[in-house]
N, C-alpha and C positions, 0 to 999 in steps of 0.2 A: 264506709266513711273513713276519711283520713284521721290519724291520731295526732297530727300536728297542724291544726287549721289556722293558727294565729301567726301572722307575719308582722314584724315590726320593721318598717322601712325608714331609714334615717339617712338624709343627705350627708355626704362627707364634706365637712368644713363649708357649709352651704354658702354663706355670705361671701367668703373668700373665693370659693369656686366660681360663683356667678360673676364676681368682679373681675376675675382673671380670664374669663372667656374673651374679653376684648383686649387683654394684654398678655398674649401668649409668650412674649419676651420675658415676662416676670415669673413664669411657672417654676423655674428652678431657684428662685430667690425667696428669702423670707418676706412674707407679705401679711399685713394685718389690715382689717377693715375697721374703721372707727374714726372718732373725732380727732382733729389735730390738737396740738398744744397740750392742755391738761385733760383731754378727754380720756375715755377708756376704750379698750379693745372690744369690738363687737364680735369679731371672729379672726382666727389666725389660720394660715395654711399649714400643711404638715411640715414644711421646711422650717417655718418660724417656731413650730412646737418643739423642734429638736433643741432649741435654745431655752426651753422652759416657758415660752410665751403661751398664755392661755386667755380665753375671753374674760372680760371684766377687770383685767389688770390695768392700772393707770398707764397712760401712754409715756409718761416721764420714766417710769420704771422699765417699760419695754425697751426704750431707747438705750438705757444702761445695759440691759441684758443682751441686746442685739443692736449695736450702733448702726448697722447698715440695713436695718429693716425698712421696707417700703410701706408707706401708709396710704391707703386708698379711702377716699370719702365714700360713705354708704349711699347707695342709690335705692331708696326704699321702694320706689315705683317699680323698678325692674325686679327686685326681690319678690314683691307681691305678685307680679305678673308670672314669673317663673314658678312660684309656689302654686298659683292657681292652675297652671298647666300640669304640674306634677300631680296635684290632687285629682284633676280630671283623668289622668292616666290611671290612677288608683281605681277610680269609679268605673272605668271601662272593664276592670277585672272583677270587681265586686261592689255592690251598693253598700256593704257594711264596712264603712271607713270611719274610724275614730281619729280625727285629726288632733294631734297634741300641740303642734305649733306650725309655723310656716314650713318647717323643714323635716317634720317627722309625723308618722301616723301608724296606727295599728289597723290591720286588715283581717277580716274573717273570710277565708276563701273556701269554706266547706261547701258552699253552693256553686263553686266555680270549677271544681276539679274534674267533673265529667266533661266539661267543655274545653278546659285548658290544661288538664293533666295534673300531676301531683304538686303539692305546695312548693317543693324545691324548684321544680320547673317553672312555676309561676314567678318565684323570686328571681330566677335568672332572666325571665322574660321582662320583668319590670326593670331590672338593672340595665338590660340592653336597650329598652325603649327610652328610658330616661337619658341614658348617655347619648343615644343617637339624636333624640329630639331636642334636648336641652344643653348638651355639651358638658354635663356634670356627672359625677358618680354618686352612688349610694351604696349602703351596706344593709343587709337584710338578715334578721334573726327569725327562725322558723321553729315554733314549739307549740305545746298544748295550752300554755297559759300566757298571760300578758307579761308577767315579770320575767319569765325565762326567755321569751322572745326578745324582750328589751336587752337583757344581758347578752344574749347571743349576737345581736346586731352590734353591740359595743365591741365584742371580741372579734367580730368579722371585719372591723375597720382596718384600713380603708378599702372600699371597693370589693367586698366579699360577701359570701353567704355561709351561715352556719346553721345547721339543722340539729335540734336537740330532741330526739324522740323520747317518749315517756320512760323507756327503760334506761335511758342515759342521764336522766335529770339529776339523780343524787351524785353520780360521779362528776357531773358538770358543775353542780352548785357547791357541794360540801367542802372542797378545798379552798374556796374563795374566802377572803376577809368579809366579815359581816357588813362592812361599809359598802361592799359592792352591790348589795341587794337593792332592788328598785324601790326608791322612796325612802331609803335609810340615809339620813343626813349625818353631818359631823357630830351633832349632839347625841343622837341615838347611838351612833358608832362608839363614841367615848363612853356612854353609859354601859353598853354591853361589854366593852373591854374592861371596865372597872369590875364587872362581875366575872371576869375571866373567860368570857365568850368571845374568842378571837376569830374563829372561822364559822362559816355557815353550818358546818358539821357539828361544831360545839353547840350552836343554837338549836339545831334540829333535834339533838339528842337530850336536850334539857326538858324535863317533864313540863307539860303545858301549865299546870297549876303553879309550879315553881317559877316559871317565867312570868306568869301573870302577877304573882305576888311581888316580883322584882320591878316590873315596868308598868303594871296596870292591866286590867282585863282586856280592853280593846286592843292596845298595842301588842300585848303578849300574844293574843290570838292571831293578829295580822302577821307578826313576825314568824310565828309557827308555820302558817300557810306559805309564806314566802320561802322559808328554809326548805320546805318539801316540794316547792313548785306547784302547790295546789291552790294558788290564788285564782282570781276570776278568769274565766275563759269566754265569757260573753261580752261583746263589745256594744257600746252605745254610739251609734252614728252621730258624729259631731261636726259642726260647720268647719269648712275650710275657708280660704281667703275669698272665694266668690260668694260666700254667704256671710252676712254681716257679723263682724266681730263686735265685742261689747264696747271697745274703745280703740283709738289710735292716738299715738303721741310721739313726741320727739323732744329731746333736751340737749343742751350744749353747755360745756364748761368753758368759761372765758379764759383767754391766755393769761390774764392777770385780773384780780378782783377789781370791780369797777362800780362806781355810783353815778356814772354818766348816763342820764336818761336817754340821750340820743343813741348811744351805743346799745343800750338795753332794748329800746324800742325797735331798733333796726334788727337786732338778733331775734326778737319776737316775731318780726315780719318774716325773716328767713325760715324760722321754725313753723310758722303758720302756713307758709307756702309749701313746705315739705309735707306737713300733715295733710293739708287739703289735697295735694297731688296724689298721695297714697289713697285717700278716701275716694277720689274720683276714679282711680284705677280699679278699686274694689267695688265701685258703684254703690257707695253708701253715703249717708249724710247723718249729722248728729246735732242735737240741740244744746247739750251741756258742754260749755267751754271751761277748761280748768287751766289755771296758771300755777306753775311751781317755781319757787325761788329758793335758792340755797345761799345762805350768808357765808362770810369768810370763816366763821367758826363752825361751819358745817350744819348749823341749825337749818332745818327745811320747813317751809310752810306751803300750803296750797290754798287757793281761793277759786271758787267756781261761780258761774253764772249760767242760767238756763234761758235760752233765746225763745222767742215766741214760735219760731219755725225752725225745723232742721235745716242745716246748711252744709255745703261743701265748698263754699266760696272763700278764697284766701282773705280778701279785704274784710269780710264780716267776722271771720275768726280772729284776725289781727286786731280789729277794732274792739272786740270783746276782751281780749287778754290785755290790751293796752289800758282799757278802763279799769280792769281789775288791778293792774300794776299801780296806776295813778291813785287808786282808792287806798292803797296801802300806805301812802305817804312816806316813801323810803328815799327821800331826796339825798340823805347823807349816809345811807346804809350801803356798804360795799357788798356786792353780790359776787358769788363764785360761779353760780349756775342758774340758768332759767330754762323752763320747759313749758310746752304747750300740749294739751291733750283734749281731744273731743270724745265725749262719752254718749251713751244712749244711741248707738248707731242703728239705723234702719235702712232697708233697701232704698236707693235713690229713686227708684221708679214709684215708690209709694208716697213721695213727698210732692205736694201740690202747693206751690207758693201763691200767696194771696197777692193779686195785682194791686198796685198803688196808683191812684189817679195821677196822671202826668209823668209816670215812670217811663223812661225811654224803652224802645222796643228791644234794643241790645244793651246789655249791662255787663257787670263784672263777671258773672257766671260764664258768659260767652267769651270774655277776654281770657279767663282761666283756661277754657277748653282750647282756645287758639294757641295759648302757650304750651299746653300739653302736646298738641300736634307738632309744634315746632321743636320741642325738646325731644320727642320721640324720633324725629327725623335727623336733627342736627346735634343732639347732645344736651345735657342738663345746663350747660352754660350759654346756650344759644339766646335765650330770652329770660330776663329777670327784672324785678322792680328796679327803677332807676336808683333808689337809695342803696341798693345792694351791689351796684356796679363799682 
């Protein structure tokens, strides 16, 4: 049996890489994927990262850091489709796939080595297949535990493989800053630094009881296992994009704060169409529709409504969020951002709509699917609601 059965596979700059497949002329230029105006960065390619650009940065700051940056609008339907194909590639290797997000997953390959060879060979096979079939690259960490595999894939970026056998775990982990450990955020890092625990080695050689008195029993024990690479090695198969997520949503920051209902409702329509398209690509539908609004002072509120039946129809989602907006009575309140989210997703095949007497044979659901077919063939700008033209 192999002593490094856990693979962490992480796509390299996933959203940017997918967006650049259709724009090879931009490969050597700094590119970010995200909203225009005052939106934020969803992803940055490695050229942009040399300028300090990272995900979640405000676009206004990015333009100051890198004035010649190229901004590409996100195409969520394509991202979801590519992710689904990648996850299917993983499942051809092993049924034990724990999807973390659209662009990364842990794989347990201990049941696949007899058929496919050692874990390092499986990692190279995955990299080659994903590059050939999807036109993007990925990095893979191979280890005996989840956290070490995650750190290994991070150090393998971009487009590499790093194997950390059990005998090399301490030499791999202990020189690192404690903030590098999987799951350790800025607050925990700062707390550990205050106690003089700067490296993973410092943390590992602190007696467990001393560590627990400093940070608490549960966190102390968890940090102790992370520092020695003895955290979990068993995976929980978790749904990928072809299996229903709990929710899907999208939001947009306005170019300038607005209280114009017509502008706000039009933006809600655009977001509803984006979310509904992603749902149809993933073959899911949902009943609970949520509106998010953020005011000029950054105060944010949400309101939800549960429909009688699950839907993936743009018009129905837009109607629900518009009613939620109108019910807030915000005629004079200037908004910075609006968002739309559909929750409680279920497989579309399980939804059976109740027929209404006199309802036409063809309706908005058929129109949406016709739009989907047109945009897949001619691009996202081929067909759109008249009010968005």
